[in-house]
N, CA and C atoms of all chains as a GROMACS GRO file, in nm:
protein
  645
    1MET      N    1  12.627  11.274  12.995
    1MET     CA    2  12.528  11.173  13.060
    1MET      C    3  12.537  11.032  12.977
    2THR      N    4  12.604  10.969  12.976
    2THR     CA    5  12.572  10.820  12.896
    2THR      C    6  12.482  10.717  12.935
    3ASP      N    7  12.385  10.686  12.896
    3ASP     CA    8  12.302  10.576  12.913
    3ASP      C    9  12.366  10.441  12.915
    4PRO      N   10  12.374  10.420  13.045
    4PRO     CA   11  12.453  10.244  13.088
    4PRO      C   12  12.390  10.156  12.984
    5ASN      N   13  12.282  10.170  12.934
    5ASN     CA   14  12.185  10.046  12.876
    5ASN      C   15  12.275  10.068  12.710
    6LEU      N   16  12.336  10.161  12.683
    6LEU     CA   17  12.376  10.187  12.510
    6LEU      C   18  12.508  10.108  12.517
    7GLY      N   19  12.601  10.144  12.574
    7GLY     CA   20  12.741  10.100  12.566
    7GLY      C   21  12.779  10.075  12.436
    8SER      N   22  12.868   9.968  12.392
    8SER     CA   23  12.899   9.933  12.278
    8SER      C   24  12.800   9.839  12.200
    9ASP      N   25  12.702   9.758  12.292
    9ASP     CA   26  12.616   9.677  12.251
    9ASP      C   27  12.519   9.754  12.215
   10PRO      N   28  12.441   9.769  12.083
   10PRO     CA   29  12.330   9.840  12.054
   10PRO      C   30  12.210   9.756  12.113
   11GLY      N   31  12.119   9.856  12.137
   11GLY     CA   32  11.975   9.803  12.239
   11GLY      C   33  11.896   9.749  12.108
   12PRO      N   34  11.796   9.674  12.144
   12PRO     CA   35  11.722   9.615  12.012
   12PRO      C   36  11.680   9.716  11.933
   13GLY      N   37  11.615   9.845  11.976
   13GLY     CA   38  11.560   9.912  11.859
   13GLY      C   39  11.686   9.948  11.748
   14GLU      N   40  11.821   9.984  11.809
   14GLU     CA   41  11.914   9.997  11.716
   14GLU      C   42  11.953   9.880  11.633
   15ALA      N   43  11.941   9.757  11.694
   15ALA     CA   44  11.976   9.645  11.606
   15ALA      C   45  11.854   9.626  11.500
   16ARG      N   46  11.729   9.644  11.542
   16ARG     CA   47  11.639   9.617  11.443
   16ARG      C   48  11.658   9.739  11.322
   17LEU      N   49  11.700   9.834  11.364
   17LEU     CA   50  11.729   9.914  11.276
   17LEU      C   51  11.861   9.924  11.169
   18ARG      N   52  11.973   9.857  11.261
   18ARG     CA   53  12.070   9.829  11.144
   18ARG      C   54  12.043   9.711  11.068
   19GLN      N   55  11.953   9.576  11.107
   19GLN     CA   56  11.904   9.475  11.044
   19GLN      C   57  11.827   9.514  10.932
   20ARG      N   58  11.754   9.638  10.955
   20ARG     CA   59  11.660   9.679  10.827
   20ARG      C   60  11.734   9.750  10.717
   21GLN      N   61  11.840   9.822  10.787
   21GLN     CA   62  11.904   9.899  10.679
   21GLN      C   63  11.993   9.805  10.609
   22ARG      N   64  12.065   9.690  10.663
   22ARG     CA   65  12.138   9.626  10.589
   22ARG      C   66  12.039   9.527  10.475
   23VAL      N   67  11.936   9.504  10.520
   23VAL     CA   68  11.855   9.431  10.433
   23VAL      C   69  11.826   9.538  10.293
   24GLN      N   70  11.782   9.663  10.343
   24GLN     CA   71  11.747   9.753  10.229
   24GLN      C   72  11.861   9.794  10.130
   25VAL      N   73  11.985   9.769  10.211
   25VAL     CA   74  12.096   9.787  10.113
   25VAL      C   75  12.135   9.706  10.020
   26ILE      N   76  12.117   9.553  10.080
   26ILE     CA   77  12.122   9.434   9.997
   26ILE      C   78  12.003   9.407   9.899
   27THR      N   79  11.893   9.464   9.943
   27THR     CA   80  11.771   9.445   9.853
   27THR      C   81  11.821   9.549   9.739
   28MET      N   82  11.838   9.681   9.749
   28MET     CA   83  11.884   9.780   9.655
   28MET      C   84  11.963   9.714   9.528
   29PHE      N   85  12.100   9.645   9.613
   29PHE     CA   86  12.198   9.582   9.491
   29PHE      C   87  12.126   9.494   9.437
   30ALA      N   88  12.073   9.396   9.501
   30ALA     CA   89  12.051   9.290   9.444
   30ALA      C   90  11.918   9.319   9.308
   31ALA      N   91  11.835   9.442   9.350
   31ALA     CA   92  11.750   9.503   9.227
   31ALA      C   93  11.824   9.554   9.121
   32ALA      N   94  11.967   9.606   9.164
   32ALA     CA   95  12.033   9.690   9.050
   32ALA      C   96  12.075   9.547   8.998
   33ALA      N   97  12.157   9.446   9.013
   33ALA     CA   98  12.174   9.340   8.929
   33ALA      C   99  12.108   9.271   8.872
   34LEU      N  100  11.974   9.255   8.918
   34LEU     CA  101  11.846   9.215   8.854
   34LEU      C  102  11.818   9.312   8.758
   35ALA      N  103  11.828   9.421   8.738
   35ALA     CA  104  11.780   9.514   8.638
   35ALA      C  105  11.903   9.497   8.533
   36GLY      N  106  12.019   9.497   8.578
   36GLY     CA  107  12.131   9.472   8.491
   36GLY      C  108  12.132   9.373   8.428
   37GLY      N  109  12.042   9.247   8.486
   37GLY     CA  110  12.048   9.106   8.403
   37GLY      C  111  11.933   9.096   8.322
   38ILE      N  112  11.832   9.188   8.351
   38ILE     CA  113  11.731   9.195   8.230
   38ILE      C  114  11.789   9.283   8.109
   39GLY      N  115  11.857   9.376   8.144
   39GLY     CA  116  11.911   9.432   8.008
   39GLY      C  117  12.016   9.350   7.938
   40PHE      N  118  12.095   9.271   8.011
   40PHE     CA  119  12.176   9.189   7.961
   40PHE      C  120  12.106   9.059   7.843
   41LEU      N  121  12.006   9.026   7.909
   41LEU     CA  122  11.937   8.913   7.862
   41LEU      C  123  11.855   8.961   7.741
   42THR      N  124  11.819   9.082   7.762
   42THR     CA  125  11.720   9.132   7.653
   42THR      C  126  11.802   9.159   7.531
   43GLY      N  127  11.925   9.236   7.568
   43GLY     CA  128  12.040   9.266   7.434
   43GLY      C  129  12.093   9.139   7.389
   44TYR      N  130  12.127   9.054   7.481
   44TYR     CA  131  12.218   8.914   7.429
   44TYR      C  132  12.147   8.830   7.326
   45PHE      N  133  12.003   8.795   7.400
   45PHE     CA  134  11.903   8.679   7.347
   45PHE      C  135  11.837   8.769   7.228
   46ASP      N  136  11.831   8.892   7.237
   46ASP     CA  137  11.719   8.920   7.118
   46ASP      C  138  11.743   8.857   6.954
   47GLN      N  139  11.623   8.810   6.928
   47GLN     CA  140  11.634   8.732   6.805
   47GLN      C  141  11.589   8.831   6.686
   48GLY      N  142  11.555   8.944   6.710
   48GLY     CA  143  11.484   9.037   6.605
   48GLY      C  144  11.569   9.154   6.612
   49ASP      N  145  11.531   9.272   6.554
   49ASP     CA  146  11.598   9.383   6.533
   49ASP      C  147  11.570   9.496   6.645
   50GLY      N  148  11.520   9.465   6.732
   50GLY     CA  149  11.472   9.558   6.846
   50GLY      C  150  11.593   9.598   6.943
   51ASN      N  151  11.545   9.722   6.982
   51ASN     CA  152  11.658   9.800   7.085
   51ASN      C  153  11.576   9.847   7.204
   52LEU      N  154  11.591   9.794   7.338
   52LEU     CA  155  11.506   9.858   7.452
   52LEU      C  156  11.496   9.985   7.455
   53LEU      N  157  11.621  10.042   7.423
   53LEU     CA  158  11.674  10.178   7.481
   53LEU      C  159  11.642  10.296   7.346
   54LEU      N  160  11.638  10.248   7.228
   54LEU     CA  161  11.595  10.329   7.078
   54LEU      C  162  11.469  10.345   7.061
   55GLY      N  163  11.388  10.254   7.120
   55GLY     CA  164  11.230  10.276   7.096
   55GLY      C  165  11.152  10.204   7.019
   56ASP      N  166  11.261  10.124   6.925
   56ASP     CA  167  11.175   9.999   6.857
   56ASP      C  168  11.185   9.856   6.917
   57TRP      N  169  11.139   9.893   7.037
   57TRP     CA  170  11.166   9.760   7.122
   57TRP      C  171  11.043   9.685   7.079
   58ASN      N  172  10.935   9.718   7.002
   58ASN     CA  173  10.830   9.618   6.979
   58ASN      C  174  10.862   9.547   6.851
   59LYS      N  175  11.035   9.531   6.799
   59LYS     CA  176  11.094   9.465   6.692
   59LYS      C  177  11.174   9.350   6.812
   60LEU      N  178  11.162   9.389   6.951
   60LEU     CA  179  11.233   9.274   6.986
   60LEU      C  180  11.184   9.101   6.976
   61LYS      N  181  11.266   9.022   7.004
   61LYS     CA  182  11.220   8.872   6.966
   61LYS      C  183  11.277   8.785   7.066
   62LEU      N  184  11.206   8.733   7.163
   62LEU     CA  185  11.261   8.650   7.268
   62LEU      C  186  11.180   8.516   7.258
   63SER      N  187  11.274   8.422   7.306
   63SER     CA  188  11.191   8.306   7.341
   63SER      C  189  11.101   8.309   7.428
   64PRO      N  190  10.976   8.228   7.429
   64PRO     CA  191  10.867   8.231   7.545
   64PRO      C  192  10.920   8.214   7.666
   65ALA      N  193  11.004   8.097   7.677
   65ALA     CA  194  11.058   8.085   7.824
   65ALA      C  195  11.162   8.205   7.880
   66LEU      N  196  11.218   8.292   7.786
   66LEU     CA  197  11.304   8.408   7.824
   66LEU      C  198  11.242   8.508   7.848
   67ALA      N  199  11.118   8.515   7.769
   67ALA     CA  200  11.017   8.653   7.769
   67ALA      C  201  10.955   8.647   7.931
   68VAL      N  202  10.894   8.497   7.969
   68VAL     CA  203  10.863   8.486   8.086
   68VAL      C  204  10.940   8.525   8.192
   69LEU      N  205  11.049   8.487   8.176
   69LEU     CA  206  11.177   8.486   8.295
   69LEU      C  207  11.174   8.645   8.298
   70ILE      N  208  11.209   8.715   8.209
   70ILE     CA  209  11.207   8.895   8.198
   70ILE      C  210  11.088   8.910   8.258
   71ALA      N  211  10.996   8.896   8.237
   71ALA     CA  212  10.862   8.956   8.285
   71ALA      C  213  10.834   8.922   8.461
   72ALA      N  214  10.914   8.800   8.483
   72ALA     CA  215  10.925   8.789   8.620
   72ALA      C  216  11.011   8.832   8.732
   73LEU      N  217  11.128   8.876   8.648
   73LEU     CA  218  11.237   8.977   8.685
   73LEU      C  219  11.174   9.108   8.685
   74SER      N  220  11.119   9.156   8.613
   74SER     CA  221  11.078   9.289   8.577
   74SER      C  222  10.975   9.326   8.692
   75ILE      N  223  10.887   9.219   8.729
   75ILE     CA  224  10.797   9.243   8.846
   75ILE      C  225  10.861   9.230   8.981
   76THR      N  226  10.987   9.137   8.983
   76THR     CA  227  11.071   9.162   9.117
   76THR      C  228  11.104   9.291   9.112
   77VAL      N  229  11.186   9.326   9.020
   77VAL     CA  230  11.254   9.452   9.034
   77VAL      C  231  11.179   9.581   9.046
   78PHE      N  232  11.041   9.606   8.982
   78PHE     CA  233  10.985   9.724   8.961
   78PHE      C  234  10.845   9.700   9.050
   79LEU      N  235  10.825   9.607   9.081
   79LEU     CA  236  10.723   9.613   9.198
   79LEU      C  237  10.743   9.568   9.323
   80ILE      N  238  10.780   9.448   9.337
   80ILE     CA  239  10.792   9.358   9.477
   80ILE      C  240  10.902   9.448   9.550
   81VAL      N  241  11.012   9.458   9.486
   81VAL     CA  242  11.119   9.522   9.587
   81VAL      C  243  11.073   9.672   9.634
   82PRO      N  244  11.024   9.767   9.518
   82PRO     CA  245  10.986   9.882   9.558
   82PRO      C  246  10.888   9.887   9.690
   83ILE      N  247  10.820   9.776   9.698
   83ILE     CA  248  10.689   9.773   9.776
   83ILE      C  249  10.744   9.726   9.914
   84GLN      N  250  10.795   9.628   9.898
   84GLN     CA  251  10.910   9.581  10.029
   84GLN      C  252  10.961   9.688  10.095
   85ASN      N  253  11.052   9.778   9.991
   85ASN     CA  254  11.120   9.870  10.078
   85ASN      C  255  11.014   9.984  10.120
   86MET      N  256  10.920  10.019  10.056
   86MET     CA  257  10.833  10.120  10.106
   86MET      C  258  10.789  10.064  10.251
   87ARG      N  259  10.736   9.951  10.268
   87ARG     CA  260  10.689   9.918  10.377
   87ARG      C  261  10.774   9.882  10.495
   88LYS      N  262  10.933   9.892  10.470
   88LYS     CA  263  11.008   9.908  10.573
   88LYS      C  264  11.064  10.052  10.589
   89ALA      N  265  11.013  10.143  10.518
   89ALA     CA  266  11.065  10.247  10.497
   89ALA      C  267  11.013  10.371  10.664
   90ASP      N  268  11.072  10.446  10.698
   90ASP     CA  269  11.017  10.499  10.848
   90ASP      C  270  10.937  10.662  10.793
   91ASP      N  271  10.918  10.733  10.862
   91ASP     CA  272  10.845  10.846  10.826
   91ASP      C  273  10.920  10.927  10.717
   92TYR      N  274  11.046  10.956  10.744
   92TYR     CA  275  11.124  11.059  10.642
   92TYR      C  276  11.154  10.995  10.497
   93GLN      N  277  11.190  10.844  10.500
   93GLN     CA  278  11.202  10.811  10.390
   93GLN      C  279  11.058  10.779  10.317
   94ARG      N  280  10.971  10.797  10.386
   94ARG     CA  281  10.839  10.782  10.309
   94ARG      C  282  10.811  10.902  10.269
   95GLU      N  283  10.848  11.045  10.320
   95GLU     CA  284  10.828  11.162  10.260
   95GLU      C  285  10.922  11.180  10.135
   96VAL      N  286  11.044  11.137  10.162
   96VAL     CA  287  11.124  11.128  10.048
   96VAL      C  288  11.080  11.053   9.895
   97SER      N  289  11.025  10.929   9.938
   97SER     CA  290  10.957  10.854   9.824
   97SER      C  291  10.860  10.927   9.766
   98LEU      N  292  10.770  10.997   9.861
   98LEU     CA  293  10.650  11.062   9.786
   98LEU      C  294  10.677  11.167   9.708
   99VAL      N  295  10.834  11.243   9.728
   99VAL     CA  296  10.850  11.349   9.647
   99VAL      C  297  10.902  11.293   9.520
  100ALA      N  298  10.990  11.183   9.554
  100ALA     CA  299  11.046  11.095   9.404
  100ALA      C  300  10.904  11.053   9.350
  101PHE      N  301  10.800  10.994   9.382
  101PHE     CA  302  10.694  10.919   9.309
  101PHE      C  303  10.612  11.057   9.239
  102THR      N  304  10.616  11.180   9.325
  102THR     CA  305  10.540  11.311   9.234
  102THR      C  306  10.632  11.335   9.136
  103GLY      N  307  10.738  11.337   9.146
  103GLY     CA  308  10.802  11.393   9.052
  103GLY      C  309  10.832  11.296   8.928
  104GLY      N  310  10.801  11.189   8.949
  104GLY     CA  311  10.816  11.093   8.827
  104GLY      C  312  10.651  11.104   8.759
  105PHE      N  313  10.563  11.135   8.832
  105PHE     CA  314  10.414  11.148   8.806
  105PHE      C  315  10.402  11.290   8.713
  106PHE      N  316  10.481  11.382   8.774
  106PHE     CA  317  10.470  11.508   8.685
  106PHE      C  318  10.531  11.519   8.557
  107ALA      N  319  10.661  11.437   8.569
  107ALA     CA  320  10.726  11.410   8.449
  107ALA      C  321  10.657  11.360   8.316
  108VAL      N  322  10.590  11.236   8.368
  108VAL     CA  323  10.525  11.181   8.266
  108VAL      C  324  10.407  11.228   8.199
  109THR      N  325  10.323  11.307   8.307
  109THR     CA  326  10.186  11.375   8.256
  109THR      C  327  10.223  11.503   8.169
  110ALA      N  328  10.327  11.546   8.232
  110ALA     CA  329  10.372  11.664   8.155
  110ALA      C  330  10.447  11.639   8.031
  111GLY      N  331  10.550  11.542   8.069
  111GLY     CA  332  10.635  11.501   7.946
  111GLY      C  333  10.603  11.454   7.788
  112PHE      N  334  10.501  11.352   7.829
  112PHE     CA  335  10.423  11.290   7.715
  112PHE      C  336  10.376  11.408   7.627
  113PRO      N  337  10.246  11.473   7.684
  113PRO     CA  338  10.214  11.607   7.584
  113PRO      C  339  10.314  11.654   7.516
  114VAL      N  340  10.423  11.747   7.572
  114VAL     CA  341  10.524  11.798   7.532
  114VAL      C  342  10.594  11.722   7.406
  115TRP      N  343  10.616  11.593   7.441
  115TRP     CA  344  10.714  11.510   7.338
  115TRP      C  345  10.617  11.503   7.210
  116ALA      N  346  10.509  11.458   7.225
  116ALA     CA  347  10.398  11.442   7.136
  116ALA      C  348  10.390  11.586   7.039
  117ALA      N  349  10.394  11.677   7.123
  117ALA     CA  350  10.384  11.823   7.048
  117ALA      C  351  10.523  11.879   7.000
  118LEU      N  352  10.610  11.816   7.035
  118LEU     CA  353  10.729  11.851   6.953
  118LEU      C  354  10.753  11.755   6.849
  119TYR      N  355  10.708  11.656   6.864
  119TYR     CA  356  10.713  11.569   6.744
  119TYR      C  357  10.650  11.604   6.615
  120ALA      N  358  10.500  11.636   6.686
  120ALA     CA  359  10.426  11.713   6.558
  120ALA      C  360  10.477  11.831   6.485
  121GLY      N  361  10.582  11.900   6.559
  121GLY     CA  362  10.638  11.985   6.490
  121GLY      C  363  10.736  11.966   6.425
  122GLY      N  364  10.804  11.819   6.442
  122GLY     CA  365  10.909  11.783   6.366
  122GLY      C  366  11.020  11.798   6.441
  123PHE      N  367  11.018  11.843   6.602
  123PHE     CA  368  11.161  11.850   6.634
  123PHE      C  369  11.236  11.720   6.698
  124VAL      N  370  11.147  11.619   6.722
  124VAL     CA  371  11.212  11.518   6.791
  124VAL      C  372  11.147  11.369   6.752
  125PRO      N  373  11.186  11.304   6.772
  125PRO     CA  374  11.116  11.145   6.723
  125PRO      C  375  10.996  11.116   6.780
  126PRO      N  376  10.929  11.052   6.740
  126PRO     CA  377  10.791  11.000   6.804
  126PRO      C  378  10.794  10.959   6.937
  127PRO      N  379  10.706  10.984   7.034
  127PRO     CA  380  10.704  10.929   7.157
  127PRO      C  381  10.700  10.782   7.141
  128HIS      N  382  10.776  10.697   7.258
  128HIS     CA  383  10.756  10.559   7.266
  128HIS      C  384  10.785  10.507   7.395
  129ALA      N  385  10.739  10.420   7.421
  129ALA     CA  386  10.671  10.347   7.559
  129ALA      C  387  10.785  10.356   7.645
  130PHE      N  388  10.940  10.320   7.578
  130PHE     CA  389  11.038  10.314   7.683
  130PHE      C  390  11.069  10.441   7.700
  131GLY      N  391  11.060  10.553   7.628
  131GLY     CA  392  11.103  10.670   7.652
  131GLY      C  393  11.019  10.740   7.789
  132VAL      N  394  10.886  10.705   7.747
  132VAL     CA  395  10.816  10.736   7.894
  132VAL      C  396  10.834  10.677   7.994
  133PHE      N  397  10.867  10.559   7.968
  133PHE     CA  398  10.930  10.487   8.105
  133PHE      C  399  11.053  10.569   8.148
  134ALA      N  400  11.148  10.583   8.091
  134ALA     CA  401  11.283  10.659   8.117
  134ALA      C  402  11.254  10.758   8.194
  135ILE      N  403  11.151  10.864   8.137
  135ILE     CA  404  11.126  10.985   8.176
  135ILE      C  405  11.109  10.979   8.333
  136ALA      N  406  10.999  10.864   8.332
  136ALA     CA  407  10.946  10.849   8.462
  136ALA      C  408  11.015  10.829   8.579
  137TYR      N  409  11.143  10.750   8.528
  137TYR     CA  410  11.248  10.683   8.618
  137TYR      C  411  11.346  10.806   8.648
  138VAL      N  412  11.387  10.834   8.540
  138VAL     CA  413  11.503  10.959   8.556
  138VAL      C  414  11.453  11.072   8.642
  139ALA      N  415  11.321  11.093   8.622
  139ALA     CA  416  11.249  11.217   8.698
  139ALA      C  417  11.238  11.173   8.838
  140MET      N  418  11.214  11.039   8.869
  140MET     CA  419  11.210  10.997   9.004
  140MET      C  420  11.327  11.018   9.082
  141LEU      N  421  11.413  10.978   9.009
  141LEU     CA  422  11.557  10.947   9.084
  141LEU      C  423  11.614  11.076   9.077
  142ALA      N  424  11.581  11.191   9.004
  142ALA     CA  425  11.608  11.351   9.038
  142ALA      C  426  11.533  11.385   9.140
  143SER      N  427  11.393  11.351   9.142
  143SER     CA  428  11.355  11.402   9.284
  143SER      C  429  11.378  11.349   9.400
  144PHE      N  430  11.422  11.226   9.381
  144PHE     CA  431  11.459  11.148   9.500
  144PHE      C  432  11.584  11.237   9.546
  145LEU      N  433  11.688  11.262   9.460
  145LEU     CA  434  11.814  11.303   9.529
  145LEU      C  435  11.784  11.457   9.542
  146TYR      N  436  11.662  11.536   9.480
  146TYR     CA  437  11.650  11.676   9.518
  146TYR      C  438  11.606  11.672   9.689
  147ALA      N  439  11.537  11.567   9.708
  147ALA     CA  440  11.423  11.566   9.841
  147ALA      C  441  11.562  11.494   9.943
  148ARG      N  442  11.631  11.423   9.907
  148ARG     CA  443  11.747  11.396  10.007
  148ARG      C  444  11.811  11.497  10.042
  149TRP      N  445  11.848  11.604   9.944
  149TRP     CA  446  11.909  11.710   9.969
  149TRP      C  447  11.859  11.852  10.075
  150LYS      N  448  11.718  11.833  10.012
  150LYS     CA  449  11.670  11.947  10.068
  150LYS      C  450  11.582  11.921  10.234
  151ILE      N  451  11.527  11.803  10.244
  151ILE     CA  452  11.475  11.761  10.360
  151ILE      C  453  11.564  11.698  10.463
  152MET      N  454  10.814  12.279  11.163
  152MET     CA  455  10.763  12.286  11.296
  152MET      C  456  10.905  12.283  11.370
  153LYS      N  457  10.897  12.401  11.454
  153LYS     CA  458  11.012  12.387  11.546
  153LYS      C  459  11.004  12.277  11.654
  154ASN      N  460  11.095  12.242  11.714
  154ASN     CA  461  11.108  12.118  11.818
  154ASN      C  462  11.259  12.155  11.939
  155ARG      N  463  11.258  12.063  12.027
  155ARG     CA  464  11.375  12.091  12.096
  155ARG      C  465  11.428  11.960  12.120
  156LEU      N  466  11.418  11.860  12.002
  156LEU     CA  467  11.462  11.775  12.000
  156LEU      C  468  11.628  11.740  11.997
  157LYS      N  469  11.673  11.838  11.959
  157LYS     CA  470  11.848  11.849  11.943
  157LYS      C  471  11.901  11.866  12.099
  158VAL      N  472  11.826  11.957  12.179
  158VAL     CA  473  11.856  11.998  12.304
  158VAL      C  474  11.846  11.836  12.380
  159LEU      N  475  11.710  11.802  12.383
  159LEU     CA  476  11.672  11.678  12.465
  159LEU      C  477  11.791  11.589  12.419
  160ARG      N  478  11.819  11.542  12.320
  160ARG     CA  479  11.939  11.472  12.321
  160ARG      C  480  12.046  11.467  12.337
  161ALA      N  481  12.077  11.610  12.342
  161ALA     CA  482  12.230  11.662  12.375
  161ALA      C  483  12.239  11.634  12.527
  162GLU      N  484  12.125  11.702  12.619
  162GLU     CA  485  12.123  11.671  12.733
  162GLU      C  486  12.156  11.489  12.803
  163ARG      N  487  12.135  11.440  12.708
  163ARG     CA  488  12.152  11.275  12.742
  163ARG      C  489  12.245  11.219  12.686
  164ASP      N  490  12.327  11.330  12.629
  164ASP     CA  491  12.470  11.276  12.535
  164ASP      C  492  12.456  11.151  12.454
  165TRP      N  493  12.327  11.188  12.373
  165TRP     CA  494  12.292  11.082  12.267
  165TRP      C  495  12.341  11.136  12.129
  166SER      N  496  12.396  11.046  12.057
  166SER     CA  497  12.407  11.054  11.907
  166SER      C  498  12.312  11.060  11.839
  167GLN      N  499  12.270  11.135  11.714
  167GLN     CA  500  12.185  11.097  11.633
  167GLN      C  501  12.120  10.961  11.622
  168ALA      N  502  12.254  10.887  11.559
  168ALA     CA  503  12.229  10.733  11.551
  168ALA      C  504  12.182  10.664  11.682
  169GLU      N  505  12.215  10.702  11.795
  169GLU     CA  506  12.163  10.636  11.897
  169GLU      C  507  12.018  10.661  11.943
  170LEU      N  508  11.976  10.790  11.913
  170LEU     CA  509  11.857  10.837  11.934
  170LEU      C  510  11.751  10.782  11.828
  171ALA      N  511  11.829  10.757  11.686
  171ALA     CA  512  11.730  10.686  11.584
  171ALA      C  513  11.737  10.551  11.616
  172GLY      N  514  11.820  10.498  11.689
  172GLY     CA  515  11.785  10.336  11.732
  172GLY      C  516  11.685  10.353  11.830
  173ARG      N  517  11.691  10.410  11.892
  173ARG     CA  518  11.598  10.399  11.987
  173ARG      C  519  11.447  10.412  11.985
  174LEU      N  520  11.424  10.521  11.848
  174LEU     CA  521  11.304  10.550  11.795
  174LEU      C  522  11.271  10.468  11.657
  175ASP      N  523  11.381  10.358  11.638
  175ASP     CA  524  11.326  10.270  11.539
  175ASP      C  525  11.314  10.327  11.372
  176VAL      N  526  11.379  10.436  11.384
  176VAL     CA  527  11.404  10.503  11.254
  176VAL      C  528  11.576  10.518  11.219
  177SER      N  529  11.556  10.582  11.096
  177SER     CA  530  11.706  10.611  11.044
  177SER      C  531  11.737  10.769  11.108
  178ARG      N  532  11.858  10.763  11.076
  178ARG     CA  533  11.949  10.872  11.124
  178ARG      C  534  11.908  10.976  11.063
  179GLN      N  535  11.910  10.981  10.903
  179GLN     CA  536  11.857  11.089  10.847
  179GLN      C  537  11.735  11.122  10.892
  180ALA      N  538  11.625  11.042  10.951
  180ALA     CA  539  11.486  11.086  11.004
  180ALA      C  540  11.479  11.215  11.150
  181VAL      N  541  11.590  11.144  11.200
  181VAL     CA  542  11.609  11.242  11.343
  181VAL      C  543  11.687  11.362  11.299
  182ASN      N  544  11.748  11.365  11.189
  182ASN     CA  545  11.844  11.462  11.131
  182ASN      C  546  11.754  11.566  11.091
  183ALA      N  547  11.647  11.519  10.961
  183ALA     CA  548  11.568  11.621  10.914
  183ALA      C  549  11.456  11.667  11.042
  184ILE      N  550  11.395  11.587  11.148
  184ILE     CA  551  11.330  11.635  11.247
  184ILE      C  552  11.430  11.762  11.325
  185GLU      N  553  11.491  11.727  11.369
  185GLU     CA  554  11.596  11.824  11.417
  185GLU      C  555  11.612  11.966  11.381
  186THR      N  556  11.648  11.956  11.243
  186THR     CA  557  11.655  12.076  11.168
  186THR      C  558  11.537  12.122  11.105
  187GLY      N  559  11.421  12.066  11.160
  187GLY     CA  560  11.268  12.132  11.113
  187GLY      C  561  11.243  12.113  10.994
  188LYS      N  562  11.311  12.062  10.878
  188LYS     CA  563  11.278  12.004  10.774
  188LYS      C  564  11.180  11.895  10.757
  189HIS      N  565  11.170  11.824  10.873
  189HIS     CA  566  11.069  11.716  10.828
  189HIS      C  567  10.966  11.710  10.971
  190ASP      N  568  10.852  11.679  10.939
  190ASP     CA  569  10.755  11.690  11.097
  190ASP      C  570  10.739  11.523  11.086
  191PRO      N  571  10.726  11.510  11.231
  191PRO     CA  572  10.717  11.353  11.238
  191PRO      C  573  10.552  11.325  11.231
  192SER      N  574  10.538  11.168  11.221
  192SER     CA  575  10.396  11.151  11.198
  192SER      C  576  10.357  11.170  11.342
  193LEU      N  577  10.222  11.125  11.358
  193LEU     CA  578  10.154  11.139  11.495
  193LEU      C  579  10.228  11.027  11.594
  194PRO      N  580  10.223  10.930  11.517
  194PRO     CA  581  10.259  10.799  11.608
  194PRO      C  582  10.414  10.801  11.636
  195LEU      N  583  10.509  10.853  11.545
  195LEU     CA  584  10.640  10.907  11.579
  195LEU      C  585  10.653  10.994  11.689
  196ALA      N  586  10.585  11.094  11.679
  196ALA     CA  587  10.580  11.222  11.784
  196ALA      C  588  10.539  11.150  11.921
  197PHE      N  589  10.453  11.053  11.918
  197PHE     CA  590  10.432  11.016  12.051
  197PHE      C  591  10.546  10.915  12.091
  198ARG      N  592  10.612  10.835  12.011
  198ARG     CA  593  10.732  10.758  12.044
  198ARG      C  594  10.838  10.836  12.123
  199ILE      N  595  10.871  10.987  12.036
  199ILE     CA  596  10.949  11.063  12.099
  199ILE      C  597  10.918  11.113  12.226
  200ALA      N  598  10.784  11.152  12.235
  200ALA     CA  599  10.737  11.226  12.377
  200ALA      C  600  10.753  11.118  12.463
  201ARG      N  601  10.712  10.970  12.460
  201ARG     CA  602  10.740  10.860  12.547
  201ARG      C  603  10.882  10.824  12.591
  202LEU      N  604  10.947  10.851  12.500
  202LEU     CA  605  11.104  10.830  12.488
  202LEU      C  606  11.167  10.940  12.625
  203PHE      N  607  11.124  11.042  12.606
  203PHE     CA  608  11.185  11.153  12.694
  203PHE      C  609  11.074  11.179  12.809
  204ASP      N  610  10.964  11.076  12.832
  204ASP     CA  611  10.886  11.125  12.928
  204ASP      C  612  10.838  11.275  12.919
  205MET      N  613  10.796  11.305  12.802
  205MET     CA  614  10.748  11.453  12.826
  205MET      C  615  10.605  11.431  12.722
  206ARG      N  616  10.519  11.555  12.731
  206ARG     CA  617  10.412  11.546  12.669
  206ARG      C  618  10.469  11.606  12.495
  207ILE      N  619  10.368  11.572  12.398
  207ILE     CA  620  10.426  11.620  12.275
  207ILE      C  621  10.428  11.782  12.267
  208GLU      N  622  10.370  11.866  12.303
  208GLU     CA  623  10.371  11.981  12.323
  208GLU      C  624  10.465  12.068  12.386
  209GLU      N  625  10.547  11.964  12.502
  209GLU     CA  626  10.664  12.030  12.514
  209GLU      C  627  10.776  12.002  12.462
  210ILE      N  628  10.761  11.945  12.353
  210ILE     CA  629  10.876  11.905  12.231
  210ILE      C  630  10.888  11.947  12.122
  211PHE      N  631  10.739  11.954  12.052
  211PHE     CA  632  10.702  12.036  11.918
  211PHE      C  633  10.627  12.151  11.962
  212ASP      N  634  10.672  12.242  11.884
  212ASP     CA  635  10.588  12.387  11.901
  212ASP      C  636  10.599  12.456  11.752
  213ASP      N  637  10.451  12.458  11.715
  213ASP     CA  638  10.425  12.520  11.602
  213ASP      C  639  10.416  12.716  11.605
  214GLU      N  640  10.447  12.708  11.711
  214GLU     CA  641  10.445  12.906  11.699
  214GLU      C  642  10.592  12.940  11.772
  215LEU      N  643  10.705  12.828  11.771
  215LEU     CA  644  10.837  12.879  11.819
  215LEU      C  645  10.902  12.956  11.711
   0.00000   0.00000   0.00000
């Protein structure tokens, strides 16, 4: 039994859903492009000896205007876009996101003391802020993929 | 939680995407609910019940 109201034309709910999914995909690609832009700007215009990935990010030296631009881009990519996506998420996406955020949280709260202890024992380099940031992000991504697979 | 969503959907010959559109959620959400891996929120459970013109407990059962 096929609903005559459906046919090939989407109903208002389907149209709204498709529009929302389109916006989410566009937003994710835009955020990825912005994140890439941040990496490029940081690496290309760095006037110091710093490296965001290797831990000596405190030696980065940027012009004030570029620093403000990167800060604004970072707020967009890591704060505004995720909040907007969360506001558009449905039940299921919220549950998956909750698993992802929880994974990131536990990875940091457990990861930092483990890293510090291993450093004290001479096994690894000292903990640094970007490393902790990376642990959080990688753990969130891994937890997200796990949740999508399990739920 | 077990539910009859898949049966109700099949009776109406709707795809998961069609049902998702009617409920204004993602297809993945419908799939996760149908397989019992995700329990819908109370507002979504009410939307599902209204769509099928049934009571929530006629669709969802925590003792099945």
